[in-house]
Backbone as a chain_set.jsonl record, in Angstrom:
{"seq": "MNEIALSNNLAQIELEINHHKQIAGQSIWEIGRRLNHVKEHDLAHGEFRGWHERLGLDKDFAYKSMKIAKELPNVETLRHLGTTALHLIATLPDEEKAEQLDRIEQGDSPTVRELQELRK", "coords": {"N": [[163.152, 124.595, 137.676], [161.419, 124.019, 134.54], [160.735, 126.298, 132.473], [158.219, 127.25, 130.107], [159.048, 128.49, 126.928], [158.117, 131.611, 125.828], [156.963, 132.695, 122.862], [158.477, 135.521, 120.768], [156.887, 136.611, 118.731], [154.175, 138.708, 118.209], [152.043, 138.285, 117.045], [151.608, 135.283, 117.321], [151.726, 135.243, 120.183], [148.865, 136.54, 120.182], [147.121, 134.799, 119.121], [147.389, 132.578, 120.999], [146.665, 133.871, 123.192], [143.948, 134.302, 123.115], [143.274, 131.852, 122.652], [143.489, 130.631, 124.998], [141.963, 131.984, 126.417], [139.268, 131.273, 125.276], [139.318, 128.334, 126.223], [139.044, 128.873, 128.876], [136.393, 129.944, 129.317], [134.949, 127.794, 128.192], [135.689, 126.26, 130.008], [134.284, 127.221, 132.36], [131.786, 126.956, 132.127], [131.563, 124.306, 131.821], [132.364, 123.609, 134.571], [129.975, 124.261, 135.698], [128.198, 122.922, 134.671], [128.709, 120.186, 135.741], [128.789, 120.749, 138.276], [126.218, 121.535, 138.893], [124.774, 119.208, 138.225], [125.67, 117.452, 140.203], [124.699, 118.725, 142.43], [122.121, 118.106, 141.98], [121.873, 115.489, 141.926], [123.58, 113.826, 143.537], [124.307, 114.302, 146.252], [123.542, 114.167, 149.782], [120.875, 116.699, 151.413], [122.757, 119.704, 152.334], [125.22, 118.849, 152.082], [126.734, 119.718, 149.922], [128.17, 122.124, 149.645], [130.719, 121.708, 151.316], [131.611, 119.922, 149.824], [132.43, 120.862, 147.138], [134.033, 122.831, 148.212], [136.148, 121.35, 149.173], [136.98, 120.752, 146.864], [138.289, 123.16, 146.092], [136.827, 124.871, 145.154], [135.605, 128.42, 145.49], [132.427, 129.742, 147.126], [131.32, 131.615, 145.679], [132.411, 131.218, 142.783], [131.428, 128.709, 142.436], [128.594, 128.924, 142.759], [128.043, 131.241, 140.849], [128.841, 129.632, 138.295], [127.354, 127.723, 138.063], [125.018, 129.043, 137.658], [125.246, 130.096, 135.544], [125.707, 127.591, 133.566], [123.108, 127.247, 133.83], [121.464, 128.933, 132.773], [122.382, 129.893, 130.035], [123.735, 129.123, 126.666], [125.683, 126.868, 125.627], [127.668, 127.973, 123.294], [130.347, 128.42, 120.957], [130.497, 131.623, 120.565], [130.287, 132.785, 123.175], [132.334, 132.173, 124.799], [134.712, 133.419, 125.283], [134.176, 134.953, 126.621], [134.556, 136.091, 130.291], [134.438, 134.949, 133.552], [132.95, 136.932, 135.123], [131.56, 138.444, 133.191], [129.896, 136.571, 131.872], [128.303, 135.951, 133.675], [126.749, 137.85, 134.601], [125.333, 138.577, 132.341], [124.064, 136.437, 132.506], [122.222, 136.073, 134.438], [120.445, 138.349, 134.152], [117.313, 139.773, 133.194], [114.783, 137.8, 131.01], [114.658, 139.183, 128.215], [116.667, 141.463, 128.418], [118.77, 139.305, 128.302], [118.623, 137.928, 125.95], [118.718, 139.869, 124.042], [121.647, 140.71, 124.925], [122.843, 138.163, 124.388], [122.202, 138.246, 121.178], [123.666, 140.31, 120.36], [126.274, 139.739, 121.307], [126.252, 137.304, 119.323], [126.251, 138.823, 116.702], [129.047, 139.796, 116.945], [129.768, 141.854, 118.617], [131.289, 142.489, 121.851], [129.862, 142.764, 124.897], [131.212, 145.088, 127.55], [131.98, 144.073, 130.643], [131.334, 146.747, 132.281], [129.256, 147.909, 131.126], [127.065, 145.634, 131.332], [126.841, 145.622, 134.12], [125.66, 148.083, 134.458], [123.288, 147.531, 132.713], [122.118, 145.745, 134.524], [121.419, 147.568, 136.75]], "CA": [[161.841, 123.969, 137.057], [161.889, 124.234, 132.905], [159.551, 126.901, 131.792], [158.396, 127.089, 128.586], [159.87, 129.775, 126.499], [157.232, 132.139, 124.829], [157.319, 133.575, 121.562], [158.687, 136.898, 120.81], [156.04, 137.307, 117.885], [153.05, 139.535, 118.973], [150.709, 137.593, 116.371], [151.494, 134.348, 117.732], [150.938, 135.491, 121.619], [147.628, 137.12, 120.611], [146.549, 133.823, 119.092], [147.391, 131.779, 122.225], [146.047, 134.37, 124.572], [142.731, 133.786, 122.438], [143.027, 130.083, 122.516], [143.226, 130.184, 126.413], [140.351, 132.69, 126.759], [138.281, 130.347, 124.957], [139.027, 127.446, 126.743], [138.497, 129.39, 130.04], [135.046, 130.01, 129.111], [134.22, 126.572, 127.861], [135.681, 125.545, 131.459], [133.459, 127.784, 133.467], [130.388, 126.515, 131.733], [131.601, 122.6, 132.285], [132.911, 123.6, 135.557], [128.953, 124.585, 136.267], [127.436, 121.524, 134.386], [128.987, 119.101, 136.648], [128.43, 121.331, 139.708], [124.503, 121.363, 138.765], [124.398, 117.439, 138.187], [126.33, 116.943, 141.583], [123.906, 119.566, 143.576], [120.539, 117.824, 141.789], [121.699, 114.026, 141.959], [124.476, 112.835, 144.234], [124.948, 114.427, 147.457], [122.38, 114.806, 150.725], [121.319, 117.991, 151.574], [123.874, 120.033, 153.231], [126.784, 118.479, 151.781], [127.532, 120.376, 148.556], [129.154, 123.246, 149.648], [131.65, 121.365, 151.71], [132.141, 118.786, 148.669], [132.896, 121.714, 146.286], [135.168, 123.345, 148.634], [137.167, 120.603, 148.962], [137.849, 120.756, 145.165], [139.013, 124.285, 146.186], [136.24, 126.157, 144.467], [134.976, 129.055, 146.485], [131.075, 129.647, 146.996], [130.85, 132.756, 144.623], [132.542, 130.9, 141.791], [130.546, 127.53, 142.274], [127.426, 129.306, 142.339], [128.176, 131.798, 139.258], [129.117, 128.837, 137.212], [126.365, 126.488, 137.747], [123.913, 129.549, 136.709], [125.738, 130.43, 133.539], [125.319, 126.549, 132.921], [121.586, 126.518, 133.636], [120.926, 130.198, 131.752], [123.16, 130.26, 129.035], [123.814, 128.23, 125.934], [127.334, 126.379, 125.396], [128.249, 128.267, 122.357], [131.414, 129.47, 120.745], [130.62, 132.79, 120.843], [130.261, 132.972, 124.609], [133.955, 131.091, 124.802], [135.751, 134.054, 125.421], [133.714, 135.65, 127.914], [135.058, 135.368, 131.855], [133.039, 134.783, 134.746], [131.826, 138.137, 135.844], [130.282, 138.997, 132.15], [128.614, 135.072, 131.855], [127.177, 135.778, 135.292], [126.125, 139.235, 134.501], [124.643, 138.022, 131.169], [122.859, 134.918, 132.615], [121.175, 136.955, 135.469], [119.499, 139.267, 132.938], [115.71, 139.168, 132.535], [115.335, 136.955, 129.844], [114.379, 139.74, 127.167], [117.663, 141.653, 127.989], [119.886, 138.124, 128.431], [118.487, 137.877, 124.203], [119.527, 141.287, 123.06], [122.755, 140.585, 124.803], [123.414, 136.861, 122.945], [122.457, 138.453, 119.932], [124.751, 141.24, 120.245], [127.236, 138.535, 120.93], [126.703, 136.711, 118.025], [126.808, 139.868, 115.711], [130.533, 140.09, 117.018], [130.118, 143.179, 119.458], [131.156, 141.804, 122.908], [129.706, 143.696, 125.552], [131.829, 145.135, 128.614], [131.635, 143.91, 132.395], [130.936, 147.479, 132.959], [127.958, 147.652, 130.309], [126.66, 144.812, 131.695], [126.374, 146.252, 135.204], [124.347, 149.302, 134.264], [122.295, 147.078, 132.329], [121.294, 145.036, 135.483], [120.833, 147.976, 137.81]], "C": [[162.093, 124.777, 135.725], [160.455, 125.165, 132.536], [159.574, 126.972, 130.493], [158.506, 128.497, 128.028], [158.539, 130.451, 125.591], [157.538, 133.035, 123.775], [157.585, 135.133, 121.671], [157.623, 137.709, 119.509], [154.23, 137.744, 118.511], [151.617, 138.532, 118.182], [150.714, 136.101, 117.271], [151.286, 134.126, 119.436], [149.546, 135.426, 121.416], [146.729, 135.709, 120.416], [146.331, 132.561, 120.058], [146.748, 132.303, 122.968], [144.332, 133.972, 123.826], [142.103, 132.265, 122.917], [142.636, 129.875, 124.216], [141.942, 130.871, 127.109], [139.308, 131.632, 126.47], [137.767, 129.033, 125.239], [138.697, 127.739, 128.376], [136.689, 129.473, 130.008], [134.251, 128.758, 128.945], [134.083, 125.982, 129.427], [134.918, 126.264, 132.461], [132.065, 127.332, 133.122], [130.507, 124.866, 132.179], [131.542, 122.408, 133.346], [130.935, 123.364, 136.203], [128.043, 123.534, 135.947], [127.401, 120.537, 135.223], [128.311, 119.558, 137.706], [126.629, 121.257, 140.145], [123.978, 119.822, 139.067], [124.707, 116.896, 139.639], [125.141, 117.253, 142.655], [122.386, 118.54, 143.645], [120.69, 116.179, 142.092], [122.665, 113.426, 143.067], [124.513, 112.859, 145.601], [123.459, 114.577, 148.256], [122.551, 116.117, 150.795], [122.206, 118.628, 152.561], [125.423, 119.805, 152.91], [127.656, 119.065, 150.739], [128.098, 121.044, 148.626], [130.58, 122.703, 150.338], [132.587, 120.31, 150.278], [132.998, 120.12, 147.639], [133.72, 122.577, 146.698], [136.275, 122.901, 149.024], [137.872, 120.388, 147.872], [138.308, 121.969, 145.656], [138.346, 125.153, 145.217], [135.201, 126.667, 145.378], [133.457, 129.005, 146.152], [130.636, 130.512, 145.708], [131.226, 131.8, 142.872], [132.002, 129.695, 141.063], [129.144, 128.012, 142.054], [127.294, 129.972, 141.158], [128.091, 130.683, 138.081], [128.231, 127.841, 136.968], [125.051, 127.727, 137.421], [124.346, 130.196, 135.232], [125.285, 129.193, 132.83], [123.674, 126.452, 132.942], [121.152, 128.075, 132.575], [121.519, 130.098, 130.637], [123.641, 129.28, 128.155], [125.357, 127.781, 125.871], [127.263, 126.683, 123.919], [129.493, 129.078, 121.942], [131.547, 130.798, 120.923], [130.464, 133.373, 122.281], [131.408, 132.779, 125.127], [134.714, 132.052, 125.528], [134.992, 134.898, 126.451], [134.477, 135.255, 129.316], [133.61, 135.675, 132.743], [132.112, 135.328, 135.07], [130.649, 138.342, 135.026], [129.76, 137.936, 132.232], [127.998, 135.547, 132.974], [126.262, 136.805, 135.28], [124.841, 139.104, 133.548], [123.117, 136.841, 131.495], [121.966, 135.406, 133.87], [120.252, 138.257, 134.876], [118.117, 139.006, 133.006], [115.745, 138.868, 131.431], [115.291, 138.047, 128.31], [116.052, 140.477, 127.292], [118.696, 141.094, 127.776], [119.385, 138.166, 126.683], [119.103, 138.667, 123.954], [120.818, 141.003, 123.622], [123.095, 139.55, 124.068], [123.509, 137.445, 121.675], [123.223, 139.379, 119.371], [125.99, 140.77, 119.955], [127.677, 138.008, 119.617], [126.553, 137.307, 116.928], [128.3, 140.355, 115.772], [130.51, 141.27, 118.13], [129.908, 142.51, 120.8], [131.119, 143.075, 124.03], [130.618, 143.92, 126.592], [131.095, 144.922, 129.714], [130.836, 145.36, 132.542], [129.525, 148.055, 132.449], [127.006, 146.828, 130.828], [125.611, 145.03, 133.215], [125.239, 147.304, 135.08], [123.387, 149.119, 133.464], [121.344, 146.454, 133.674], [120.742, 146.054, 136.674], [119.469, 148.796, 137.494]], "O": [[162.722, 125.832, 135.657], [159.335, 124.68, 132.371], [160.559, 126.827, 129.77], [158.098, 129.497, 128.62], [158.025, 129.761, 124.711], [158.295, 134.001, 123.861], [157.027, 135.864, 122.49], [157.542, 138.923, 119.325], [153.416, 137.033, 119.1], [150.544, 138.222, 118.7], [149.689, 135.876, 117.915], [150.807, 133.1, 119.919], [148.854, 134.639, 122.062], [145.841, 135.406, 121.213], [145.411, 131.747, 119.977], [146.047, 131.574, 123.67], [143.699, 133.126, 124.458], [141.031, 131.812, 123.32], [141.728, 129.152, 124.628], [141.198, 130.463, 128.001], [138.576, 131.182, 127.352], [136.685, 128.525, 124.945], [138.138, 126.873, 129.049], [135.978, 128.933, 130.855], [133.125, 128.61, 129.419], [133.102, 125.492, 129.986], [134.972, 125.754, 133.58], [131.218, 127.396, 134.013], [129.609, 124.301, 132.803], [130.939, 121.408, 133.736], [130.648, 122.467, 136.996], [127.176, 123.191, 136.751], [126.353, 119.971, 135.532], [127.331, 118.951, 138.137], [126.042, 121.032, 141.204], [123.114, 119.408, 139.84], [124.038, 115.997, 140.149], [124.694, 116.454, 143.479], [121.728, 118.242, 144.642], [119.684, 115.584, 142.478], [122.306, 112.314, 143.455], [124.694, 111.833, 146.257], [122.439, 114.965, 147.688], [123.56, 116.767, 150.521], [122.384, 118.049, 153.633], [126.439, 120.364, 153.324], [128.881, 118.985, 150.639], [128.946, 121.067, 147.734], [131.601, 123.252, 149.924], [133.778, 120.153, 150.007], [134.226, 120.106, 147.566], [134.298, 123.245, 145.84], [137.273, 123.587, 149.243], [139.026, 119.969, 147.788], [139.501, 121.664, 145.66], [138.941, 125.996, 144.546], [134.293, 126.035, 145.917], [133.08, 128.401, 145.148], [129.784, 130.159, 144.893], [130.39, 131.776, 141.968], [131.974, 129.473, 139.852], [128.512, 127.486, 141.138], [126.523, 129.496, 140.324], [127.379, 130.835, 137.089], [128.215, 127.161, 135.942], [124.048, 127.242, 136.898], [123.764, 130.603, 134.227], [124.648, 129.286, 131.781], [123.054, 125.7, 132.19], [120.427, 127.9, 131.596], [120.609, 130.396, 129.863], [124.092, 128.324, 128.786], [126.183, 128.65, 126.149], [126.834, 125.781, 123.199], [129.726, 130.189, 122.418], [132.592, 131.244, 121.398], [130.552, 134.596, 122.381], [131.528, 133.373, 126.198], [135.418, 131.611, 126.436], [135.735, 135.605, 127.132], [134.974, 134.132, 129.41], [132.509, 136.22, 132.673], [130.962, 134.954, 135.297], [129.465, 138.426, 135.355], [128.72, 138.113, 132.867], [126.783, 135.352, 132.959], [125.159, 136.747, 135.823], [123.682, 139.406, 133.834], [121.989, 136.596, 131.067], [120.891, 134.834, 134.048], [119.433, 138.909, 135.524], [117.785, 137.832, 132.844], [116.536, 139.405, 130.655], [115.918, 137.633, 127.335], [116.801, 140.158, 126.369], [119.638, 141.681, 127.243], [120.338, 138.696, 126.112], [120.24, 138.405, 123.561], [121.575, 140.989, 122.652], [123.679, 139.814, 123.017], [124.534, 137.339, 121.003], [123.497, 139.411, 118.172], [126.701, 141.025, 118.983], [128.739, 138.087, 119.0], [126.663, 136.591, 115.933], [128.782, 141.116, 114.934], [131.658, 141.539, 118.482], [128.82, 142.021, 121.103], [131.911, 144.013, 124.12], [131.136, 142.834, 126.849], [129.952, 145.332, 129.918], [129.67, 145.249, 132.922], [128.747, 148.596, 133.235], [125.886, 147.338, 130.803], [124.422, 144.803, 133.438], [124.118, 147.244, 135.585], [122.578, 150.018, 133.239], [120.136, 146.652, 133.8], [119.868, 145.678, 137.455], [118.795, 149.252, 138.417]]}, "num_chains": 1, "name": "protein.A"}
């Protein structure tokens, strides 16, 4: 198997990690968007879960990504966050959600622990 060699340049590795984090956040939102579309338009009642499981998407990830796509804007500033943080923000009451989105827009990213405390 031919593995691609990684750089020994720390700045390059940081750049690559940030790039992949952005892709991951964008992908979560896009997957949720597509799952919402299929659930709302394409399958008969009761077929959705079997369909997404055949794709290799477990129930928790599928429903979290769907909630994220419905509740959060698809903006650059959210793309570095993972599924857990995005889902926590998406499930906050509207006022708290708006505060966290403003905070992120200002460049301050909440931790998962902080978001969990807000939900309590």
